[in-house]
All heavy atoms as a GROMACS GRO file, in nm:
protein
  515
    1GLU      N    1  -1.478   1.770 -10.784
    1GLU     CA    2  -1.598   1.725 -10.715
    1GLU      C    3  -1.659   1.842 -10.639
    1GLU      O    4  -1.589   1.919 -10.575
    1GLU     CB    5  -1.563   1.610 -10.620
    1GLU     CG    6  -1.683   1.542 -10.564
    1GLU     CD    7  -1.646   1.417 -10.487
    1GLU    OE1    8  -1.562   1.340 -10.538
    1GLU    OE2    9  -1.700   1.400 -10.378
    2GLU      N   10  -1.792   1.851 -10.646
    2GLU     CA   11  -1.863   1.960 -10.580
    2GLU      C   12  -1.858   1.943 -10.428
    2GLU      O   13  -1.861   1.832 -10.377
    2GLU     CB   14  -2.009   1.962 -10.625
    2GLU     CG   15  -2.026   1.990 -10.772
    2GLU     CD   16  -1.984   2.130 -10.810
    2GLU    OE1   17  -2.007   2.223 -10.732
    2GLU    OE2   18  -1.927   2.146 -10.918
    3PRO      N   19  -1.853   2.054 -10.353
    3PRO     CA   20  -1.848   2.043 -10.207
    3PRO      C   21  -1.980   1.998 -10.144
    3PRO      O   22  -1.982   1.944 -10.035
    3PRO     CB   23  -1.810   2.183 -10.161
    3PRO     CG   24  -1.846   2.272 -10.274
    3PRO     CD   25  -1.836   2.190 -10.399
    4VAL      N   26  -2.094   2.019 -10.213
    4VAL     CA   27  -2.224   1.975 -10.163
    4VAL      C   28  -2.286   1.881 -10.265
    4VAL      O   29  -2.278   1.906 -10.386
    4VAL     CB   30  -2.319   2.097 -10.139
    4VAL    CG1   31  -2.457   2.051 -10.099
    4VAL    CG2   32  -2.260   2.190 -10.034
    5PHE      N   33  -2.344   1.772 -10.220
    5PHE     CA   34  -2.406   1.677 -10.312
    5PHE      C   35  -2.540   1.631 -10.258
    5PHE      O   36  -2.568   1.638 -10.138
    5PHE     CB   37  -2.314   1.558 -10.339
    5PHE     CG   38  -2.273   1.482 -10.214
    5PHE    CD1   39  -2.349   1.376 -10.168
    5PHE    CD2   40  -2.158   1.516 -10.146
    5PHE    CE1   41  -2.313   1.306 -10.055
    5PHE    CE2   42  -2.119   1.447 -10.033
    5PHE     CZ   43  -2.196   1.342  -9.987
    6PHE      N   44  -2.624   1.586 -10.349
    6PHE     CA   45  -2.757   1.534 -10.316
    6PHE      C   46  -2.767   1.393 -10.369
    6PHE      O   47  -2.702   1.357 -10.466
    6PHE     CB   48  -2.865   1.621 -10.382
    6PHE     CG   49  -2.861   1.764 -10.337
    6PHE    CD1   50  -2.787   1.858 -10.406
    6PHE    CD2   51  -2.930   1.803 -10.223
    6PHE    CE1   52  -2.782   1.989 -10.364
    6PHE    CE2   53  -2.925   1.934 -10.180
    6PHE     CZ   54  -2.851   2.027 -10.251
    7LYS      N   55  -2.850   1.311 -10.304
    7LYS     CA   56  -2.867   1.174 -10.350
    7LYS      C   57  -3.010   1.129 -10.328
    7LYS      O   58  -3.081   1.181 -10.242
    7LYS     CB   59  -2.769   1.080 -10.280
    7LYS     CG   60  -2.780   1.078 -10.130
    7LYS     CD   61  -2.660   1.011 -10.066
    7LYS     CE   62  -2.686   0.868 -10.034
    7LYS     NZ   63  -2.574   0.803  -9.965
    8ALA      N   64  -3.052   1.033 -10.409
    8ALA     CA   65  -3.185   0.974 -10.399
    8ALA      C   66  -3.172   0.825 -10.426
    8ALA      O   67  -3.082   0.781 -10.498
    8ALA     CB   68  -3.280   1.037 -10.500
    9LYS      N   69  -3.261   0.747 -10.364
    9LYS     CA   70  -3.257   0.603 -10.388
    9LYS      C   71  -3.398   0.546 -10.380
    9LYS      O   72  -3.485   0.599 -10.312
    9LYS     CB   73  -3.166   0.534 -10.287
    9LYS     CG   74  -3.212   0.541 -10.143
    9LYS     CD   75  -3.113   0.470 -10.053
    9LYS     CE   76  -3.158   0.475  -9.909
    9LYS     NZ   77  -3.063   0.405  -9.822
   10VAL      N   78  -3.418   0.437 -10.454
   10VAL     CA   79  -3.544   0.362 -10.453
   10VAL      C   80  -3.506   0.215 -10.453
   10VAL      O   81  -3.412   0.175 -10.522
   10VAL     CB   82  -3.630   0.395 -10.577
   10VAL    CG1   83  -3.755   0.311 -10.580
   10VAL    CG2   84  -3.666   0.542 -10.581
   11GLY      N   85  -3.577   0.135 -10.375
   11GLY     CA   86  -3.544  -0.006 -10.369
   11GLY      C   87  -3.662  -0.093 -10.335
   11GLY      O   88  -3.768  -0.046 -10.294
   12TYR      N   89  -3.642  -0.222 -10.350
   12TYR     CA   90  -3.741  -0.324 -10.318
   12TYR      C   91  -3.722  -0.365 -10.173
   12TYR      O   92  -3.610  -0.383 -10.126
   12TYR     CB   93  -3.721  -0.443 -10.412
   12TYR     CG   94  -3.806  -0.563 -10.380
   12TYR    CD1   95  -3.941  -0.564 -10.411
   12TYR    CD2   96  -3.752  -0.674 -10.319
   12TYR    CE1   97  -4.020  -0.674 -10.382
   12TYR    CE2   98  -3.829  -0.785 -10.290
   12TYR     CZ   99  -3.963  -0.785 -10.322
   12TYR     OH  100  -4.041  -0.893 -10.293
   13LEU      N  101  -3.830  -0.380 -10.100
   13LEU     CA  102  -3.827  -0.413  -9.958
   13LEU      C  103  -3.899  -0.546  -9.935
   13LEU      O  104  -4.009  -0.568  -9.985
   13LEU     CB  105  -3.897  -0.301  -9.880
   13LEU     CG  106  -3.920  -0.323  -9.732
   13LEU    CD1  107  -3.786  -0.323  -9.660
   13LEU    CD2  108  -4.008  -0.214  -9.677
   14ARG      N  109  -3.835  -0.634  -9.860
   14ARG     CA  110  -3.898  -0.760  -9.820
   14ARG      C  111  -3.871  -0.779  -9.671
   14ARG      O  112  -3.756  -0.781  -9.627
   14ARG     CB  113  -3.842  -0.878  -9.897
   14ARG     CG  114  -3.910  -1.009  -9.863
   14ARG     CD  115  -3.867  -1.119  -9.960
   14ARG     NE  116  -3.949  -1.236  -9.944
   14ARG     CZ  117  -3.918  -1.338  -9.864
   14ARG    NH1  118  -3.808  -1.336  -9.794
   14ARG    NH2  119  -3.998  -1.441  -9.857
   15GLU      N  120  -3.978  -0.792  -9.593
   15GLU     CA  121  -3.967  -0.808  -9.448
   15GLU      C  122  -4.023  -0.943  -9.409
   15GLU      O  123  -4.128  -0.984  -9.459
   15GLU     CB  124  -4.047  -0.701  -9.375
   15GLU     CG  125  -4.003  -0.561  -9.400
   15GLU     CD  126  -4.096  -0.462  -9.335
   15GLU    OE1  127  -4.215  -0.464  -9.368
   15GLU    OE2  128  -4.048  -0.386  -9.250
   16GLU      N  129  -3.956  -1.009  -9.317
   16GLU     CA  130  -4.005  -1.134  -9.260
   16GLU      C  131  -4.008  -1.119  -9.109
   16GLU      O  132  -3.908  -1.083  -9.048
   16GLU     CB  133  -3.916  -1.250  -9.298
   16GLU     CG  134  -3.916  -1.283  -9.445
   16GLU     CD  135  -3.828  -1.403  -9.476
   16GLU    OE1  136  -3.798  -1.482  -9.384
   16GLU    OE2  137  -3.789  -1.417  -9.592
   17ILE      N  138  -4.124  -1.147  -9.050
   17ILE     CA  139  -4.139  -1.143  -8.905
   17ILE      C  140  -4.187  -1.281  -8.862
   17ILE      O  141  -4.285  -1.333  -8.915
   17ILE     CB  142  -4.242  -1.036  -8.860
   17ILE    CG1  143  -4.196  -0.898  -8.906
   17ILE    CG2  144  -4.261  -1.040  -8.710
   17ILE    CD1  145  -4.298  -0.790  -8.888
   18SER      N  146  -4.116  -1.339  -8.766
   18SER     CA  147  -4.151  -1.472  -8.720
   18SER      C  148  -4.121  -1.483  -8.571
   18SER      O  149  -4.011  -1.449  -8.526
   18SER     CB  150  -4.072  -1.577  -8.799
   18SER     OG  151  -4.103  -1.706  -8.752
   19ASN      N  152  -4.220  -1.524  -8.496
   19ASN     CA  153  -4.200  -1.555  -8.354
   19ASN      C  154  -4.300  -1.664  -8.316
   19ASN      O  155  -4.367  -1.721  -8.402
   19ASN     CB  156  -4.214  -1.429  -8.267
   19ASN     CG  157  -4.348  -1.361  -8.280
   19ASN    OD1  158  -4.450  -1.426  -8.298
   19ASN    ND2  159  -4.348  -1.229  -8.274
   20SER      N  160  -4.316  -1.693  -8.189
   20SER     CA  161  -4.404  -1.802  -8.148
   20SER      C  162  -4.552  -1.768  -8.165
   20SER      O  163  -4.636  -1.858  -8.159
   20SER     CB  164  -4.375  -1.839  -8.002
   20SER     OG  165  -4.393  -1.727  -7.919
   21PHE      N  166  -4.584  -1.642  -8.189
   21PHE     CA  167  -4.724  -1.600  -8.203
   21PHE      C  168  -4.768  -1.579  -8.347
   21PHE      O  169  -4.885  -1.589  -8.378
   21PHE     CB  170  -4.750  -1.470  -8.125
   21PHE     CG  171  -4.715  -1.480  -7.981
   21PHE    CD1  172  -4.603  -1.415  -7.931
   21PHE    CD2  173  -4.792  -1.554  -7.894
   21PHE    CE1  174  -4.570  -1.424  -7.798
   21PHE    CE2  175  -4.761  -1.564  -7.760
   21PHE     CZ  176  -4.648  -1.499  -7.712
   22MET      N  177  -4.675  -1.546  -8.435
   22MET     CA  178  -4.714  -1.511  -8.572
   22MET      C  179  -4.599  -1.530  -8.668
   22MET      O  180  -4.483  -1.536  -8.629
   22MET     CB  181  -4.762  -1.367  -8.579
   22MET     CG  182  -4.656  -1.264  -8.543
   22MET     SD  183  -4.712  -1.095  -8.551
   22MET     CE  184  -4.679  -1.059  -8.721
   23GLU      N  185  -4.634  -1.534  -8.794
   23GLU     CA  186  -4.535  -1.537  -8.902
   23GLU      C  187  -4.592  -1.453  -9.016
   23GLU      O  188  -4.704  -1.476  -9.060
   23GLU     CB  189  -4.510  -1.680  -8.948
   23GLU     CG  190  -4.396  -1.691  -9.044
   23GLU     CD  191  -4.356  -1.834  -9.069
   23GLU    OE1  192  -4.343  -1.911  -8.972
   23GLU    OE2  193  -4.338  -1.867  -9.187
   24GLU      N  194  -4.515  -1.355  -9.062
   24GLU     CA  195  -4.566  -1.261  -9.162
   24GLU      C  196  -4.454  -1.220  -9.256
   24GLU      O  197  -4.340  -1.202  -9.215
   24GLU     CB  198  -4.622  -1.138  -9.092
   24GLU     CG  199  -4.690  -1.039  -9.183
   24GLU     CD  200  -4.751  -0.924  -9.104
   24GLU    OE1  201  -4.795  -0.944  -8.991
   24GLU    OE2  202  -4.753  -0.813  -9.160
   25THR      N  203  -4.488  -1.204  -9.383
   25THR     CA  204  -4.394  -1.155  -9.485
   25THR      C  205  -4.461  -1.042  -9.560
   25THR      O  206  -4.577  -1.054  -9.600
   25THR     CB  207  -4.354  -1.267  -9.583
   25THR    OG1  208  -4.295  -1.373  -9.510
   25THR    CG2  209  -4.257  -1.216  -9.687
   26GLU      N  210  -4.390  -0.931  -9.577
   26GLU     CA  211  -4.442  -0.816  -9.651
   26GLU      C  212  -4.339  -0.773  -9.754
   26GLU      O  213  -4.219  -0.786  -9.733
   26GLU     CB  214  -4.469  -0.698  -9.558
   26GLU     CG  215  -4.580  -0.719  -9.460
   26GLU     CD  216  -4.606  -0.596  -9.374
   26GLU    OE1  217  -4.543  -0.491  -9.398
   26GLU    OE2  218  -4.689  -0.606  -9.282
   27THR      N  219  -4.386  -0.718  -9.865
   27THR     CA  220  -4.298  -0.662  -9.968
   27THR      C  221  -4.348  -0.523 -10.006
   27THR      O  222  -4.463  -0.488  -9.979
   27THR     CB  223  -4.294  -0.751 -10.094
   27THR    OG1  224  -4.426  -0.760 -10.147
   27THR    CG2  225  -4.240  -0.889 -10.064
   28GLY      N  226  -4.262  -0.444 -10.066
   28GLY     CA  227  -4.301  -0.311 -10.109
   28GLY      C  228  -4.181  -0.233 -10.159
   28GLY      O  229  -4.074  -0.288 -10.182
   29LEU      N  230  -4.199  -0.104 -10.174
   29LEU     CA  231  -4.093  -0.015 -10.218
   29LEU      C  232  -4.045   0.070 -10.102
   29LEU      O  233  -4.120   0.104 -10.012
   29LEU     CB  234  -4.142   0.077 -10.329
   29LEU     CG  235  -4.169   0.014 -10.464
   29LEU    CD1  236  -4.223   0.118 -10.561
   29LEU    CD2  237  -4.043  -0.048 -10.520
   30SER      N  238  -3.918   0.103 -10.107
   30SER     CA  239  -3.856   0.193 -10.010
   30SER      C  240  -3.788   0.304 -10.090
   30SER      O  241  -3.736   0.280 -10.199
   30SER     CB  242  -3.755   0.116  -9.926
   30SER     OG  243  -3.690   0.201  -9.836
   31ALA      N  244  -3.788   0.426 -10.036
   31ALA     CA  245  -3.726   0.539 -10.106
   31ALA      C  246  -3.657   0.630 -10.005
   31ALA      O  247  -3.696   0.634  -9.888
   31ALA     CB  248  -3.830   0.616 -10.184
   32GLY      N  249  -3.556   0.701 -10.051
   32GLY     CA  250  -3.486   0.791  -9.961
   32GLY      C  251  -3.424   0.909 -10.034
   32GLY      O  252  -3.403   0.905 -10.156
   33ILE      N  253  -3.397   1.013  -9.957
   33ILE     CA  254  -3.329   1.132 -10.008
   33ILE      C  255  -3.220   1.170  -9.909
   33ILE      O  256  -3.227   1.139  -9.790
   33ILE     CB  257  -3.427   1.250 -10.028
   33ILE    CG1  258  -3.502   1.281  -9.897
   33ILE    CG2  259  -3.523   1.222 -10.142
   33ILE    CD1  260  -3.588   1.405  -9.904
   34GLY      N  261  -3.117   1.236  -9.960
   34GLY     CA  262  -3.009   1.276  -9.871
   34GLY      C  263  -2.931   1.393  -9.925
   34GLY      O  264  -2.943   1.431 -10.042
   35VAL      N  265  -2.849   1.450  -9.838
   35VAL     CA  266  -2.762   1.562  -9.874
   35VAL      C  267  -2.632   1.544  -9.796
   35VAL      O  268  -2.630   1.488  -9.686
   35VAL     CB  269  -2.829   1.698  -9.843
   35VAL    CG1  270  -2.854   1.715  -9.695
   35VAL    CG2  271  -2.747   1.813  -9.896
   36GLY      N  272  -2.525   1.588  -9.856
   36GLY     CA  273  -2.395   1.577  -9.790
   36GLY      C  274  -2.300   1.684  -9.838
   36GLY      O  275  -2.328   1.759  -9.930
   37GLY      N  276  -2.186   1.687  -9.773
   37GLY     CA  277  -2.082   1.782  -9.810
   37GLY      C  278  -1.945   1.719  -9.795
   37GLY      O  279  -1.924   1.635  -9.708
   38ARG      N  280  -1.852   1.761  -9.880
   38ARG     CA  281  -1.715   1.710  -9.873
   38ARG      C  282  -1.626   1.821  -9.822
   38ARG      O  283  -1.624   1.932  -9.874
   38ARG     CB  284  -1.668   1.662 -10.009
   38ARG     CG  285  -1.531   1.600 -10.000
   38ARG     CD  286  -1.507   1.504 -10.110
   38ARG     NE  287  -1.378   1.439 -10.087
   38ARG     CZ  288  -1.329   1.347 -10.162
   38ARG    NH1  289  -1.397   1.305 -10.266
   38ARG    NH2  290  -1.212   1.294 -10.136
   39PHE      N  291  -1.550   1.789  -9.719
   39PHE     CA  292  -1.460   1.884  -9.654
   39PHE      C  293  -1.321   1.820  -9.650
   39PHE      O  294  -1.290   1.743  -9.559
   39PHE     CB  295  -1.509   1.916  -9.512
   39PHE     CG  296  -1.655   1.955  -9.509
   39PHE    CD1  297  -1.754   1.863  -9.478
   39PHE    CD2  298  -1.693   2.084  -9.540
   39PHE    CE1  299  -1.887   1.898  -9.476
   39PHE    CE2  300  -1.826   2.122  -9.539
   39PHE     CZ  301  -1.923   2.028  -9.508
   40GLY      N  302  -1.244   1.848  -9.753
   40GLY     CA  303  -1.112   1.787  -9.762
   40GLY      C  304  -1.126   1.637  -9.780
   40GLY      O  305  -1.199   1.590  -9.866
   41PRO      N  306  -1.060   1.558  -9.695
   41PRO     CA  307  -1.066   1.412  -9.710
   41PRO      C  308  -1.188   1.348  -9.642
   41PRO      O  309  -1.198   1.227  -9.636
   41PRO     CB  310  -0.938   1.366  -9.642
   41PRO     CG  311  -0.915   1.468  -9.536
   41PRO     CD  312  -0.962   1.599  -9.596
   42VAL      N  313  -1.283   1.428  -9.593
   42VAL     CA  314  -1.399   1.375  -9.521
   42VAL      C  315  -1.529   1.421  -9.587
   42VAL      O  316  -1.544   1.539  -9.618
   42VAL     CB  317  -1.397   1.421  -9.373
   42VAL    CG1  318  -1.520   1.368  -9.299
   42VAL    CG2  319  -1.270   1.378  -9.304
   43SER      N  320  -1.621   1.328  -9.607
   43SER     CA  321  -1.757   1.360  -9.651
   43SER      C  322  -1.852   1.330  -9.537
   43SER      O  323  -1.841   1.226  -9.472
   43SER     CB  324  -1.798   1.274  -9.771
   43SER     OG  325  -1.721   1.304  -9.883
   44ILE      N  326  -1.945   1.421  -9.513
   44ILE     CA  327  -2.048   1.400  -9.412
   44ILE      C  328  -2.182   1.408  -9.484
   44ILE      O  329  -2.204   1.498  -9.565
   44ILE     CB  330  -2.040   1.507  -9.301
   44ILE    CG1  331  -1.906   1.494  -9.229
   44ILE    CG2  332  -2.156   1.493  -9.204
   44ILE    CD1  333  -1.880   1.598  -9.125
   45GLU      N  334  -2.270   1.311  -9.455
   45GLU     CA  335  -2.400   1.312  -9.521
   45GLU      C  336  -2.509   1.269  -9.425
   45GLU      O  337  -2.485   1.196  -9.329
   45GLU     CB  338  -2.399   1.222  -9.644
   45GLU     CG  339  -2.369   1.077  -9.617
   45GLU     CD  340  -2.361   0.997  -9.746
   45GLU    OE1  341  -2.282   1.034  -9.834
   45GLU    OE2  342  -2.436   0.899  -9.757
   46THR      N  343  -2.630   1.317  -9.452
   46THR     CA  344  -2.749   1.275  -9.379
   46THR      C  345  -2.851   1.228  -9.481
   46THR      O  346  -2.856   1.278  -9.593
   46THR     CB  347  -2.804   1.389  -9.290
   46THR    OG1  348  -2.911   1.337  -9.211
   46THR    CG2  349  -2.852   1.506  -9.371
   47GLU      N  350  -2.928   1.128  -9.441
   47GLU     CA  351  -3.021   1.066  -9.533
   47GLU      C  352  -3.148   1.027  -9.459
   47GLU      O  353  -3.143   0.982  -9.344
   47GLU     CB  354  -2.954   0.941  -9.592
   47GLU     CG  355  -3.032   0.870  -9.696
   47GLU     CD  356  -2.952   0.755  -9.753
   47GLU    OE1  357  -2.844   0.777  -9.808
   47GLU    OE2  358  -3.000   0.642  -9.738
   48PHE      N  359  -3.262   1.045  -9.524
   48PHE     CA  360  -3.391   1.004  -9.469
   48PHE      C  361  -3.448   0.899  -9.562
   48PHE      O  362  -3.460   0.922  -9.683
   48PHE     CB  363  -3.487   1.123  -9.458
   48PHE     CG  364  -3.616   1.087  -9.391
   48PHE    CD1  365  -3.623   1.074  -9.254
   48PHE    CD2  366  -3.729   1.065  -9.466
   48PHE    CE1  367  -3.742   1.040  -9.192
   48PHE    CE2  368  -3.849   1.031  -9.406
   48PHE     CZ  369  -3.855   1.018  -9.268
   49THR      N  370  -3.484   0.782  -9.507
   49THR     CA  371  -3.538   0.672  -9.586
   49THR      C  372  -3.678   0.640  -9.539
   49THR      O  373  -3.701   0.620  -9.420
   49THR     CB  374  -3.449   0.546  -9.573
   49THR    OG1  375  -3.316   0.580  -9.611
   49THR    CG2  376  -3.498   0.435  -9.664
   50PHE      N  377  -3.772   0.635  -9.634
   50PHE     CA  378  -3.910   0.597  -9.607
   50PHE      C  379  -3.918   0.446  -9.623
   50PHE      O  380  -3.906   0.395  -9.734
   50PHE     CB  381  -4.005   0.664  -9.706
   50PHE     CG  382  -3.985   0.812  -9.717
   50PHE    CD1  383  -3.902   0.865  -9.815
   50PHE    CD2  384  -4.049   0.898  -9.630
   50PHE    CE1  385  -3.884   1.002  -9.827
   50PHE    CE2  386  -4.031   1.035  -9.641
   50PHE     CZ  387  -3.948   1.087  -9.739
   51ILE      N  388  -3.936   0.373  -9.514
   51ILE     CA  389  -3.938   0.227  -9.520
   51ILE      C  390  -4.081   0.178  -9.538
   51ILE      O  391  -4.110   0.102  -9.629
   51ILE     CB  392  -3.872   0.166  -9.396
   51ILE    CG1  393  -3.726   0.211  -9.391
   51ILE    CG2  394  -3.883   0.015  -9.397
   51ILE    CD1  395  -3.652   0.175  -9.266
   52GLU      N  396  -4.169   0.218  -9.450
   52GLU     CA  397  -4.312   0.190  -9.464
   52GLU      C  398  -4.387   0.291  -9.378
   52GLU      O  399  -4.326   0.378  -9.316
   52GLU     CB  400  -4.346   0.046  -9.425
   52GLU     CG  401  -4.305   0.008  -9.286
   52GLU     CD  402  -4.338  -0.137  -9.254
   52GLU    OE1  403  -4.334  -0.222  -9.343
   52GLU    OE2  404  -4.369  -0.162  -9.138
   53GLU      N  405  -4.519   0.280  -9.371
   53GLU     CA  406  -4.598   0.385  -9.305
   53GLU      C  407  -4.565   0.404  -9.158
   53GLU      O  408  -4.582   0.512  -9.104
   53GLU     CB  409  -4.747   0.358  -9.322
   53GLU     CG  410  -4.796   0.231  -9.255
   53GLU     CD  411  -4.941   0.204  -9.284
   53GLU    OE1  412  -4.980   0.212  -9.401
   53GLU    OE2  413  -5.014   0.173  -9.188
   54ASP      N  414  -4.516   0.302  -9.089
   54ASP     CA  415  -4.484   0.318  -8.947
   54ASP      C  416  -4.336   0.299  -8.916
   54ASP      O  417  -4.299   0.282  -8.799
   54ASP     CB  418  -4.569   0.223  -8.862
   54ASP     CG  419  -4.546   0.078  -8.897
   54ASP    OD1  420  -4.485   0.050  -9.001
   54ASP    OD2  421  -4.589  -0.009  -8.820
   55ALA      N  422  -4.251   0.304  -9.017
   55ALA     CA  423  -4.106   0.290  -8.994
   55ALA      C  424  -4.029   0.374  -9.096
   55ALA      O  425  -4.045   0.358  -9.216
   55ALA     CB  426  -4.064   0.144  -9.004
   56ASP      N  427  -3.947   0.465  -9.045
   56ASP     CA  428  -3.859   0.547  -9.127
   56ASP      C  429  -3.719   0.541  -9.066
   56ASP      O  430  -3.701   0.500  -8.952
   56ASP     CB  431  -3.906   0.693  -9.130
   56ASP     CG  432  -4.044   0.709  -9.191
   56ASP    OD1  433  -4.071   0.643  -9.292
   56ASP    OD2  434  -4.123   0.788  -9.137
   57LEU      N  435  -3.620   0.583  -9.142
   57LEU     CA  436  -3.482   0.580  -9.096
   57LEU      C  437  -3.415   0.714  -9.125
   57LEU      O  438  -3.419   0.762  -9.239
   57LEU     CB  439  -3.404   0.468  -9.165
   57LEU     CG  440  -3.254   0.463  -9.138
   57LEU    CD1  441  -3.227   0.423  -8.994
   57LEU    CD2  442  -3.187   0.367  -9.233
   58LEU      N  443  -3.356   0.774  -9.025
   58LEU     CA  444  -3.276   0.895  -9.041
   58LEU      C  445  -3.133   0.858  -9.004
   58LEU      O  446  -3.109   0.805  -8.896
   58LEU     CB  447  -3.327   1.007  -8.950
   58LEU     CG  448  -3.248   1.137  -8.954
   58LEU    CD1  449  -3.254   1.201  -9.092
   58LEU    CD2  450  -3.301   1.234  -8.848
   59SER      N  451  -3.039   0.881  -9.096
   59SER     CA  452  -2.900   0.842  -9.069
   59SER      C  453  -2.806   0.960  -9.093
   59SER      O  454  -2.835   1.050  -9.173
   59SER     CB  455  -2.860   0.724  -9.157
   59SER     OG  456  -2.863   0.759  -9.293
   60LEU      N  457  -2.698   0.955  -9.023
   60LEU     CA  458  -2.589   1.053  -9.037
   60LEU      C  459  -2.461   0.973  -9.049
   60LEU      O  460  -2.435   0.884  -8.967
   60LEU     CB  461  -2.584   1.146  -8.915
   60LEU     CG  462  -2.471   1.246  -8.912
   60LEU    CD1  463  -2.484   1.346  -9.026
   60LEU    CD2  464  -2.470   1.320  -8.779
   61GLY      N  465  -2.382   1.003  -9.151
   61GLY     CA  466  -2.261   0.924  -9.173
   61GLY      C  467  -2.143   1.010  -9.214
   61GLY      O  468  -2.159   1.124  -9.257
   62ALA      N  469  -2.025   0.953  -9.196
   62ALA     CA  470  -1.901   1.018  -9.238
   62ALA      C  471  -1.821   0.917  -9.318
   62ALA      O  472  -1.814   0.797  -9.284
   62ALA     CB  473  -1.822   1.064  -9.117
   63HIS      N  474  -1.759   0.964  -9.426
   63HIS     CA  475  -1.674   0.882  -9.511
   63HIS      C  476  -1.536   0.947  -9.515
   63HIS      O  477  -1.526   1.069  -9.537
   63HIS     CB  478  -1.729   0.874  -9.655
   63HIS     CG  479  -1.866   0.816  -9.663
   63HIS    ND1  480  -1.889   0.683  -9.679
   63HIS    CD2  481  -1.987   0.876  -9.656
   63HIS    CE1  482  -2.019   0.662  -9.683
   63HIS    NE2  483  -2.081   0.777  -9.669
   64PHE      N  484  -1.434   0.869  -9.492
   64PHE     CA  485  -1.297   0.917  -9.495
   64PHE      C  486  -1.232   0.870  -9.625
   64PHE      O  487  -1.223   0.750  -9.649
   64PHE     CB  488  -1.220   0.868  -9.373
   64PHE     CG  489  -1.280   0.915  -9.244
   64PHE    CD1  490  -1.376   0.840  -9.177
   64PHE    CD2  491  -1.243   1.037  -9.190
   64PHE    CE1  492  -1.433   0.884  -9.059
   64PHE    CE2  493  -1.299   1.084  -9.072
   64PHE     CZ  494  -1.394   1.007  -9.008
   65HIS      N  495  -1.190   0.963  -9.708
   65HIS     CA  496  -1.132   0.932  -9.839
   65HIS      C  497  -0.979   0.935  -9.825
   65HIS      O  498  -0.923   1.034  -9.782
   65HIS     CB  499  -1.177   1.036  -9.943
   65HIS     CG  500  -1.325   1.050  -9.949
   65HIS    ND1  501  -1.405   0.972 -10.030
   65HIS    CD2  502  -1.411   1.134  -9.882
   65HIS    CE1  503  -1.531   1.008 -10.014
   65HIS    NE2  504  -1.537   1.105  -9.925
   66PHE      N  505  -0.918   0.825  -9.861
   66PHE     CA  506  -0.770   0.819  -9.856
   66PHE      C  507  -0.717   0.742  -9.972
   66PHE      O  508  -0.786   0.680 -10.046
   66PHE     CB  509  -0.722   0.757  -9.724
   66PHE     CG  510  -0.780   0.625  -9.689
   66PHE    CD1  511  -0.716   0.509  -9.727
   66PHE    CD2  512  -0.900   0.616  -9.620
   66PHE    CE1  513  -0.770   0.385  -9.695
   66PHE    CE2  514  -0.953   0.493  -9.587
   66PHE     CZ  515  -0.888   0.377  -9.625
   0.00000   0.00000   0.00000
């Protein structure tokens, strides 16, 4: 396995917002890109996901392989 890896994802998005003032449902596409590295039994990766025009997600994660 390579010590550095890249990833990409595309998915379907469905949002529901409901409160006492409004109720709304939206659908669309979401996409993301990421990069990570494996260091012995641990992988560390960061990923950026485009959710919609006013919401994005930046994540950092660790995976322990045993």
